[in-house]
VOMARMAR-876659 format. One record per residue (C-alpha): residue number from 1; residue in one letter; y negated, x, z negated. Coordinates in Angstrom, 1 decimal. Layout:
<pts>
PT  resi  resn      yy      xx      zz
PT   NUM     a       Y       X       Z
...
</pts>
This chain:
<pts>
PT  resi  resn      yy      xx      zz
PT     1     m     0.2     0.0     0.0
PT     2     i    -3.4     1.3     1.1
PT     3     k    -6.1     0.7    -1.8
PT     4     c    -9.4    -0.1     0.0
PT     5     v   -13.0    -0.9    -0.9
PT     6     i   -15.6    -2.7     1.1
PT     7     i   -19.4    -1.2     0.9
PT     8     d   -22.1    -3.0     2.6
PT     9     d   -25.7    -4.3     1.6
PT    10     e   -24.8    -7.5     3.3
PT    11     q   -22.6   -10.2     1.5
PT    12     l   -21.8   -12.1     4.7
PT    13     a   -20.6    -8.8     6.2
PT    14     i   -18.4    -8.1     3.2
PT    15     n   -17.0   -11.7     3.4
PT    16     v   -15.7   -11.1     7.0
PT    17     i   -14.1    -7.6     6.4
PT    18     e   -12.5    -9.1     2.9
PT    19     m   -11.1   -11.9     4.9
PT    20     y    -9.5    -9.4     7.4
PT    21     v    -8.2    -7.3     4.7
PT    22     k    -6.4   -10.2     3.1
PT    23     k    -4.3   -10.9     6.4
PT    24     m    -3.1    -7.2     6.2
PT    25     p     0.0    -6.9     4.3
PT    26     n    -0.3    -2.9     4.0
PT    27     l    -3.8    -3.0     2.5
PT    28     q    -4.9    -3.8    -1.1
PT    29     l    -8.6    -4.8    -1.9
PT    30     v    -9.6    -3.2    -5.2
PT    31     g   -13.3    -3.8    -5.0
PT    32     t   -16.5    -5.0    -3.1
PT    33     a   -20.1    -3.6    -3.5
PT    34     t   -23.6    -4.3    -2.0
PT    35     n   -24.8    -1.5    -3.8
PT    36     p   -23.5     2.1    -2.7
PT    37     l   -23.7     3.8    -5.9
PT    38     v   -21.4     1.0    -7.3
PT    39     g   -19.2     1.2    -4.6
PT    40     i   -18.9     4.9    -5.0
PT    41     e   -17.8     4.2    -8.7
PT    42     l   -15.3     1.5    -7.8
PT    43     v   -13.7     4.0    -5.3
PT    44     q   -13.5     6.8    -7.9
PT    45     q   -12.4     4.2   -10.7
PT    46     h    -9.4     2.8    -8.6
PT    47     k    -8.7     5.8    -6.7
PT    48     a    -9.1     3.9    -3.5
PT    49     d    -7.4     5.5     0.0
PT    50     l    -9.9     3.7     2.1
PT    51     v   -13.5     2.3     2.3
PT    52     f   -15.0    -0.1     5.0
PT    53     l   -18.5     1.2     5.1
PT    54     d   -21.6     0.0     6.3
PT    55     i   -24.1     3.0     7.9
PT    56     q   -27.5     1.6     7.4
PT    57     m   -28.2     0.7     3.6
PT    58     d   -31.4     0.9     1.7
PT    59     e   -30.2     2.4    -1.4
PT    60     m   -28.0     5.1     0.2
PT    61     g   -26.8     5.4     3.7
PT    62     g   -23.4     5.1     4.7
PT    63     i   -23.2     8.9     5.8
PT    64     d   -24.4    10.3     2.5
PT    65     v   -21.8     8.0     0.8
PT    66     m   -19.4     9.4     2.9
PT    67     k   -20.2    13.0     1.8
PT    68     v   -20.1    12.1    -1.8
PT    69     l   -16.7    10.5    -1.6
PT    70     g   -15.5    13.8     0.2
PT    71     p   -12.6    14.2     2.8
PT    72     a    -9.6    12.9     0.6
PT    73     v   -11.2     9.2     1.2
PT    74     k   -10.7     7.9     4.6
PT    75     v   -13.8     6.0     6.0
PT    76     v   -14.2     3.2     8.6
PT    77     f   -17.6     2.7     9.5
PT    78     c   -18.8    -0.8    10.1
PT    79     t   -22.2    -1.2    11.8
PT    80     a   -24.2    -2.9    14.4
PT    81     f   -25.7     0.5    15.6
PT    82     s   -24.0     2.3    18.3
PT    83     e   -26.3     5.4    18.0
PT    84     f   -24.3     6.4    14.8
PT    85     a   -20.8     6.8    16.6
PT    86     v   -20.8    10.4    17.6
PT    87     q   -22.2    11.4    14.1
PT    88     s   -19.5     9.3    12.2
PT    89     y   -16.9    11.1    14.2
PT    90     e   -18.1    14.5    13.6
PT    91     l   -17.9    13.6     9.9
PT    92     d   -14.1    12.8    10.6
PT    93     a   -14.4     9.0    10.0
PT    94     v   -11.1     7.5    11.0
PT    95     d   -12.9     4.5    13.1
PT    96     y   -16.0     2.9    14.0
PT    97     l   -16.3    -0.7    14.2
PT    98     m   -19.1    -2.6    15.8
PT    99     k   -20.5    -5.8    14.4
PT   100     p   -19.5    -8.4    14.7
PT   101     v   -16.2    -6.9    14.1
PT   102     a   -13.2    -8.7    15.9
PT   103     f    -9.9    -9.2    13.9
PT   104     s    -8.0    -7.5    16.9
PT   105     r   -10.2    -4.1    16.7
PT   106     f   -10.0    -4.3    12.9
PT   107     v    -6.1    -4.2    13.2
PT   108     k    -6.3    -1.1    15.5
PT   109     a    -8.6     0.7    13.1
PT   110     v    -6.2     0.0    10.1
PT   111     q    -3.3     1.3    12.2
PT   112     r    -5.1     4.5    12.8
PT   113     v    -5.8     4.8     9.0
PT   114     s    -2.1     4.2     8.4
PT   115     n    -1.1     6.9    10.8
PT   116     v    -3.6     9.5     9.3
PT   117     i    -2.3     8.8     5.8
PT   118     l     1.3     9.0     6.9
PT   119     s     0.9    12.3     8.8
PT   120     q    -1.0    13.8     5.7
PT   121     s     1.2    12.8     3.0
PT   122     a     4.2    14.4     4.9
PT   123     l     2.2    18.0     4.5
PT   124     i     0.9    17.1     0.9
PT   125     p     3.3    17.9    -2.2
PT   126     d     3.4    14.9    -4.6
PT   127     a     0.3    14.6    -6.5
PT   128     i    -0.1    16.2    -9.8
PT   129     p    -0.1    13.4   -12.7
PT   130     d    -3.4    12.5   -14.2
PT   131     d    -2.4    12.8   -17.8
PT   132     y    -1.6    16.2   -18.1
PT   133     i    -1.8    19.7   -16.3
PT   134     f     0.2    23.1   -17.0
PT   135     v    -2.0    26.2   -16.9
PT   136     k    -1.3    30.0   -17.1
PT   137     a    -2.4    31.3   -20.5
PT   138     e    -3.9    34.7   -21.3
PT   139     q    -0.4    36.0   -22.5
PT   140     k     1.8    37.2   -19.5
PT   141     g     4.6    34.6   -18.5
PT   142     k     3.4    31.9   -20.7
PT   143     m     2.3    28.2   -19.8
PT   144     i     0.4    25.7   -21.7
PT   145     k     0.3    22.1   -21.2
PT   146     i    -3.0    20.5   -21.6
PT   147     n    -3.5    16.9   -21.9
PT   148     v    -6.6    15.7   -19.7
PT   149     d    -7.8    13.1   -22.2
PT   150     d    -8.1    16.1   -24.8
PT   151     i   -10.7    17.9   -22.5
PT   152     d   -14.5    17.8   -23.2
PT   153     f   -15.5    20.3   -20.8
PT   154     v   -14.5    23.5   -19.1
PT   155     e   -16.2    26.7   -18.7
PT   156     a   -15.8    29.5   -16.2
PT   157     m   -15.4    32.9   -17.8
PT   158     g   -14.8    35.8   -15.4
PT   159     n   -11.2    35.3   -14.1
PT   160     y   -10.5    32.8   -16.7
PT   161     v   -11.7    29.2   -17.7
PT   162     a   -11.9    27.8   -21.0
PT   163     f   -11.1    24.6   -22.0
PT   164     q   -12.7    23.1   -24.8
PT   165     r   -11.0    20.5   -26.7
PT   166     g   -13.3    19.4   -29.7
PT   167     r   -13.5    22.6   -31.7
PT   168     d   -10.7    24.2   -30.2
PT   169     r   -10.8    26.4   -27.0
PT   170     i    -8.1    27.5   -24.8
PT   171     l    -8.2    30.4   -22.2
PT   172     a    -6.2    30.1   -18.8
PT   173     y    -6.0    32.0   -15.8
PT   174     l    -7.4    29.7   -13.3
PT   175     t   -10.4    29.4   -10.8
PT   176     m   -12.9    26.5   -11.4
PT   177     k   -12.2    25.6    -7.8
PT   178     d    -8.8    25.1    -8.2
PT   179     l    -9.2    23.2   -11.6
PT   180     e   -11.8    20.8    -9.9
PT   181     e    -9.1    19.9    -7.4
PT   182     r    -6.4    19.3    -9.9
PT   183     l    -8.6    17.2   -12.5
PT   184     p    -8.9    13.7   -11.6
PT   185     a   -12.4    13.0   -10.0
PT   186     s   -12.8     9.5   -11.8
PT   187     q   -12.8    11.2   -15.1
PT   188     f   -14.2    14.7   -14.4
PT   189     m   -17.3    16.1   -12.8
PT   190     r   -18.8    19.6   -11.7
PT   191     v   -22.2    19.7   -13.3
PT   192     h   -22.7    23.5   -13.1
PT   193     k   -21.2    26.5   -11.1
PT   194     s   -19.7    27.4   -14.7
PT   195     f   -19.0    24.1   -16.1
PT   196     i   -16.9    20.7   -15.5
PT   197     v   -17.4    17.8   -17.8
PT   198     a   -15.2    15.0   -18.9
PT   199     l   -17.5    11.8   -18.3
PT   200     k   -16.1    10.2   -21.3
PT   201     s   -17.4    13.0   -23.7
PT   202     i   -21.0    13.1   -22.6
PT   203     s   -23.4    11.6   -25.4
PT   204     s   -26.5    11.8   -23.9
PT   205     v   -28.6    13.6   -21.2
PT   206     e   -31.9    15.3   -22.1
PT   207     n   -34.0    18.2   -20.9
PT   208     g   -31.5    19.5   -18.1
PT   209     e   -28.5    19.5   -20.8
PT   210     l   -25.6    17.3   -21.5
PT   211     l   -24.8    16.6   -25.1
PT   212     m   -21.2    16.3   -25.9
PT   213     h   -20.6    13.5   -28.5
PT   214     d   -17.9    15.0   -30.7
PT   215     t   -18.9    18.6   -31.2
PT   216     q   -22.6    18.1   -30.6
PT   217     m   -22.2    21.3   -28.2
PT   218     r   -24.6    21.4   -25.0
PT   219     v   -23.8    21.8   -21.4
PT   220     p   -26.3    22.6   -18.7
PT   221     l   -26.7    20.6   -15.9
PT   222     s   -28.1    22.8   -12.9
PT   223     a   -30.3    21.6   -10.1
PT   224     t   -27.6    21.9    -7.6
PT   225     y   -25.4    19.4    -9.3
PT   226     k   -28.0    17.2   -10.7
PT   227     q   -28.7    14.7    -8.0
PT   228     g   -24.9    14.0    -7.8
PT   229     f   -24.5    13.6   -11.4
PT   230     m   -27.6    11.3   -11.6
PT   231     d   -26.3     9.4    -8.6
PT   232     r   -22.8     8.7   -10.4
PT   233     m   -24.7     7.9   -13.8
PT   234     r   -27.0     5.3   -12.2
PT   235     s   -24.3     3.0   -11.2
PT   236     r   -23.7     2.6   -14.8
PT   237     l   -27.3     2.3   -16.0
PT   238     m   -28.2    -0.6   -17.8
PT   239     g   -31.7    -2.3   -17.9
PT   240     d   -33.0    -0.5   -14.8
</pts>
C-alpha cells in the first residue's frame, strides 16, 4: 500500500484528487492540506510515500515543498500551468498532471509511481527500525544499542558523535551524515552542522538557541538550518 498526502491551496482541487485516490486499491490517503507547511508535517508524521502536490501556492511553492521533503518522497505535481513541466522533471518528480485532471491520466501517474517504488525497493535493504539503532562504540569490537526515544540530541565530535540522553552521554564511531539518514525524520532534525535534535526534547527557542526541557542544556540553531527549522515549527504554531 502506497501512503499518500494531497497538498493544494484549493479545496476543490483536493476533493477531485481525493475522490480518485479512493478508487485506487493500492493507495492509502493519510492526509490532505491546503497549507503546504501543514502538508509537510503530515508527510513526515505519517511517513508518506507519495505526495500529490500543487505547484503554485501562496504560502510556499510546490517546488520548494519538494526540496524540503527530499528524494525519498515521490511527487506527482498537479497544476494548471504547463510552463513548470520541464522544471518539475528536472527535480525528479515522477509525473506532472494538468488540471483539470482526468481519471485515466491519474491512473497512469499512479502506475508510474508504483513502478518507481518497486524498482527502488529491490535495490534497498529492509528499513532500519525506528525504535532503536546499533552503533560502534569507542571500544574496538563493541556495539551499543540506543533507544531512539532516549535521545535528546546528538553532537559531532571529530570522528565520533555523542548521543545525549538526559545527563548521560555516549560516544560512538559514526558520521553525522550517516546518522541523519538513519534517524526517523519525523522525530529528529539537523539544526547545526554539529547538532541533530529530537523535536520532543525541545522546551523553547530563544536567541538562536534551543533549550532542552529535561537537562536545560542549550543547542545552537545555525543560520544554515534556521529557515527549515522555523518552517517546520510554524506548522505547529498556535495563535498565529
